[in-house]
LUMGU-290186 format. One record per atom (N, C-alpha, C): residue number from 1; residue in three letters; chain; atom name; z, x negated, y negated. Coordinates in steps of 0.2 Angstrom, whole numbers, m for minus. Each point is the difference from the previous one (the first is absolute). Layout:
// residues N
resi:resn:chain:name:z:x:y
NUM:ALA:A:CA:Z:X:Y
...
This chain:
// residues 94
resi:resn:chain:name:z:x:y
1:UNK:A:N:1:m3:6
1:UNK:A:CA:0:4:m6
1:UNK:A:C:m2:m4:m6
2:UNK:A:N:5:m5:0
2:UNK:A:CA:2:m6:m5
2:UNK:A:C:m8:m3:m2
3:UNK:A:N:m5:m2:6
3:UNK:A:CA:m8:m3:m1
3:UNK:A:C:m2:5:m4
4:UNK:A:N:1:7:1
4:UNK:A:CA:m6:5:m3
4:UNK:A:C:2:m1:m6
5:UNK:A:N:7:0:m3
5:UNK:A:CA:2:2:m5
5:UNK:A:C:m2:m6:m5
6:UNK:A:N:0:m7:4
6:UNK:A:CA:m3:m7:m4
6:UNK:A:C:m9:1:m2
7:UNK:A:N:m1:4:5
7:UNK:A:CA:m9:1:0
7:UNK:A:C:m1:2:m8
8:UNK:A:N:3:7:3
8:UNK:A:CA:m1:5:m9
8:UNK:A:C:1:m3:m6
9:UNK:A:N:8:m3:1
9:UNK:A:CA:m1:m3:m8
9:UNK:A:C:m4:m5:m1
10:UNK:A:N:m2:m4:4
10:UNK:A:CA:m4:m7:m2
10:UNK:A:C:m6:5:m4
11:UNK:A:N:m4:3:5
11:UNK:A:CA:m6:4:m2
11:UNK:A:C:2:3:m6
12:UNK:A:N:4:3:m1
12:UNK:A:CA:1:3:m7
12:UNK:A:C:0:m5:m6
13:UNK:A:N:3:m7:1
13:UNK:A:CA:1:m3:m4
13:UNK:A:C:m7:m3:m2
14:UNK:A:N:m2:m2:4
14:UNK:A:CA:m7:m4:2
14:UNK:A:C:m6:6:m7
15:UNK:A:N:2:4:4
15:UNK:A:CA:m4:7:m4
15:UNK:A:C:2:2:m6
16:UNK:A:N:5:0:m3
16:UNK:A:CA:2:m1:m6
16:UNK:A:C:m2:m7:m5
17:UNK:A:N:1:m5:2
17:UNK:A:CA:0:m6:m1
17:UNK:A:C:m9:0:m2
18:UNK:A:N:m5:2:4
18:UNK:A:CA:m5:m1:1
18:UNK:A:C:m2:5:m6
19:UNK:A:N:3:5:m2
19:UNK:A:CA:m3:6:m5
19:UNK:A:C:2:m1:m6
20:UNK:A:N:5:m4:m2
20:UNK:A:CA:2:m2:m3
20:UNK:A:C:m2:m7:m4
21:UNK:A:N:m1:m4:4
21:UNK:A:CA:m5:m7:m2
21:UNK:A:C:m8:2:m2
22:UNK:A:N:m2:6:5
22:UNK:A:CA:m9:2:m5
22:UNK:A:C:2:3:m6
23:UNK:A:N:4:4:m1
23:UNK:A:CA:0:4:m5
23:UNK:A:C:2:m3:m7
24:UNK:A:N:4:m6:0
24:UNK:A:CA:2:m5:m4
24:UNK:A:C:m5:m5:m2
25:UNK:A:N:m5:m1:3
25:UNK:A:CA:m6:m4:m1
25:UNK:A:C:m7:2:m4
26:UNK:A:N:m1:6:2
26:UNK:A:CA:m6:3:m4
26:UNK:A:C:3:6:m6
27:UNK:A:N:m3:0:m3
27:UNK:A:CA:0:5:m6
27:UNK:A:C:m6:3:m2
28:UNK:A:N:m2:6:m2
28:UNK:A:CA:m6:1:m4
28:UNK:A:C:0:4:m6
29:UNK:A:N:m2:m5:m6
29:UNK:A:CA:1:4:m5
29:UNK:A:C:m5:m3:m6
30:UNK:A:N:2:m1:m6
30:UNK:A:CA:m4:m2:m5
30:UNK:A:C:5:m5:m4
31:UNK:A:N:m5:m5:m1
31:UNK:A:CA:3:m5:m10
31:UNK:A:C:0:4:m5
32:UNK:A:N:4:0:m4
32:UNK:A:CA:m1:3:m5
32:UNK:A:C:4:m3:m5
33:UNK:A:N:3:0:m5
33:UNK:A:CA:7:m3:m7
33:UNK:A:C:3:3:0
34:UNK:A:N:5:m2:m3
34:UNK:A:CA:8:m1:m2
34:UNK:A:C:0:6:m5
35:UNK:A:N:m3:0:m5
35:UNK:A:CA:m2:5:m4
35:UNK:A:C:m1:6:1
36:UNK:A:N:m5:3:6
36:UNK:A:CA:m2:4:2
36:UNK:A:C:3:3:6
37:UNK:A:N:1:m5:5
37:UNK:A:CA:3:4:6
37:UNK:A:C:m5:1:3
38:UNK:A:N:5:7:4
38:UNK:A:CA:m6:3:4
38:UNK:A:C:m5:5:m4
39:UNK:A:N:0:2:m7
39:UNK:A:CA:m5:2:m2
39:UNK:A:C:m2:m2:m6
40:UNK:A:N:m8:1:m1
40:UNK:A:CA:m3:m5:m7
40:UNK:A:C:m2:6:m2
41:UNK:A:N:2:7:m1
41:UNK:A:CA:m3:7:m2
41:UNK:A:C:4:m2:m8
42:UNK:A:N:5:m2:m2
42:UNK:A:CA:5:1:m6
42:UNK:A:C:m5:m5:m4
43:UNK:A:N:m2:m6:3
43:UNK:A:CA:m4:m7:m5
43:UNK:A:C:m6:4:0
44:UNK:A:N:m5:5:6
44:UNK:A:CA:m6:m1:m1
44:UNK:A:C:m2:5:m6
45:UNK:A:N:4:6:0
45:UNK:A:CA:0:4:m4
45:UNK:A:C:1:0:m7
46:UNK:A:N:2:m7:m2
46:UNK:A:CA:1:m2:m7
46:UNK:A:C:m7:m1:m1
47:UNK:A:N:m5:m1:3
47:UNK:A:CA:m9:m1:m2
47:UNK:A:C:m3:6:1
48:UNK:A:N:1:5:m6
48:UNK:A:CA:m2:7:0
48:UNK:A:C:m8:m1:2
49:UNK:A:N:m3:m4:m6
49:UNK:A:CA:m8:m1:3
49:UNK:A:C:m2:m3:7
50:UNK:A:N:m4:5:2
50:UNK:A:CA:m2:m1:7
50:UNK:A:C:m4:m6:0
51:UNK:A:N:m2:m4:m4
51:UNK:A:CA:m3:m7:0
51:UNK:A:C:2:m5:0
52:UNK:A:N:9:4:m2
52:UNK:A:CA:5:m8:0
52:UNK:A:C:5:2:6
53:UNK:A:N:m3:5:5
53:UNK:A:CA:4:1:8
53:UNK:A:C:0:m6:3
54:UNK:A:N:6:m2:2
54:UNK:A:CA:1:m6:5
54:UNK:A:C:2:1:7
55:UNK:A:N:m3:m4:3
55:UNK:A:CA:1:1:8
55:UNK:A:C:8:m2:2
56:UNK:A:N:4:2:4
56:UNK:A:CA:7:m3:2
56:UNK:A:C:0:m9:0
57:UNK:A:N:m6:m2:4
57:UNK:A:CA:m2:m6:0
57:UNK:A:C:2:m4:m7
58:UNK:A:N:m5:2:m4
58:UNK:A:CA:m1:m2:m6
58:UNK:A:C:8:2:m4
59:UNK:A:N:2:5:2
59:UNK:A:CA:8:0:m5
59:UNK:A:C:4:m5:4
60:UNK:A:N:1:m2:6
60:UNK:A:CA:4:m4:1
60:UNK:A:C:m2:m8:m3
61:UNK:A:N:m6:m1:0
61:UNK:A:CA:m2:m6:m3
61:UNK:A:C:2:1:m8
62:UNK:A:N:0:3:m2
62:UNK:A:CA:2:1:m8
62:UNK:A:C:7:m3:m1
63:UNK:A:N:3:5:5
63:UNK:A:CA:8:0:m1
63:UNK:A:C:2:m5:1
64:UNK:A:N:m3:m5:6
64:UNK:A:CA:2:m6:1
64:UNK:A:C:m1:m4:m4
65:UNK:A:N:m6:m1:m3
65:UNK:A:CA:m2:m4:m6
65:UNK:A:C:4:2:m8
66:UNK:A:N:5:5:2
66:UNK:A:CA:2:1:m6
66:UNK:A:C:9:m3:2
67:UNK:A:N:2:m3:6
67:UNK:A:CA:7:m2:m1
67:UNK:A:C:2:5:9
68:UNK:A:N:m3:5:1
68:UNK:A:CA:3:3:6
68:UNK:A:C:m2:m4:7
69:UNK:A:N:3:2:4
69:UNK:A:CA:0:m3:7
69:UNK:A:C:m1:5:7
70:UNK:A:N:m5:m5:4
70:UNK:A:CA:m3:6:4
70:UNK:A:C:7:1:4
71:UNK:A:N:m2:7:4
71:UNK:A:CA:4:2:4
71:UNK:A:C:m3:3:5
72:UNK:A:N:3:2:5
72:UNK:A:CA:m3:4:8
72:UNK:A:C:2:4:0
73:UNK:A:N:m4:8:2
73:UNK:A:CA:3:7:m1
73:UNK:A:C:m3:3:6
74:UNK:A:N:5:1:5
74:UNK:A:CA:m1:4:6
74:UNK:A:C:5:8:0
75:UNK:A:N:m4:4:3
75:UNK:A:CA:4:5:0
75:UNK:A:C:3:2:m6
76:UNK:A:N:0:m1:m5
76:UNK:A:CA:2:2:m7
76:UNK:A:C:4:m3:m1
77:UNK:A:N:3:m7:2
77:UNK:A:CA:6:m5:m1
77:UNK:A:C:m4:m6:m2
78:UNK:A:N:3:m2:m6
78:UNK:A:CA:m2:m8:m2
78:UNK:A:C:3:m6:1
79:UNK:A:N:m3:m5:3
79:UNK:A:CA:2:m5:2
79:UNK:A:C:m1:m7:m2
80:UNK:A:N:4:m3:m4
80:UNK:A:CA:m1:m5:m4
80:UNK:A:C:m5:m5:4
81:UNK:A:N:m6:m5:m4
81:UNK:A:CA:m1:m6:5
81:UNK:A:C:1:m4:m3
82:UNK:A:N:4:m5:5
82:UNK:A:CA:3:m6:m1
82:UNK:A:C:m4:m4:m3
83:UNK:A:N:m7:m2:4
83:UNK:A:CA:m3:m5:m2
83:UNK:A:C:m5:2:m6
84:UNK:A:N:m1:m1:m4
84:UNK:A:CA:m4:4:m5
84:UNK:A:C:m5:m6:m2
85:UNK:A:N:m1:m3:4
85:UNK:A:CA:m6:m6:m1
85:UNK:A:C:m4:m2:6
86:UNK:A:N:3:5:5
86:UNK:A:CA:m6:1:5
86:UNK:A:C:m6:4:m1
87:UNK:A:N:m5:m4:0
87:UNK:A:CA:m8:3:m2
87:UNK:A:C:m1:6:6
88:UNK:A:N:0:m3:6
88:UNK:A:CA:m2:5:4
88:UNK:A:C:4:9:0
89:UNK:A:N:6:0:m4
89:UNK:A:CA:3:5:1
89:UNK:A:C:m4:5:m2
90:UNK:A:N:m4:0:m6
90:UNK:A:CA:m2:3:m6
90:UNK:A:C:m9:3:3
91:UNK:A:N:m2:m2:4
91:UNK:A:CA:m7:0:2
91:UNK:A:C:m3:7:0
92:UNK:A:N:m4:3:0
92:UNK:A:CA:m2:7:1
92:UNK:A:C:m3:m1:7
93:UNK:A:N:2:5:4
93:UNK:A:CA:m2:1:9
93:UNK:A:C:m5:3:m3
94:UNK:A:N:m10:m1:5
94:UNK:A:CA:m3:2:2
94:UNK:A:C:m2:2:4
């Protein structure tokens, strides 16, 4: 009986650790800036002229040029990006 119990505990722990490890390594989201966070709507609404509208990417680049920091947005949560100089972090996916 003791061997069966140990087997269930071992399988449960291994499964839990595998699930935790896979959840902690991959996130899907977008790069934004610290001024806008999860939504660029406020900044993009400032440009009432349709010719002056900017994309979220252009807004992020303008805010970072003005002194903002890159952030990562996933599931409505905003995460700070520690390495602000990593060029590969802000590439557009195609």
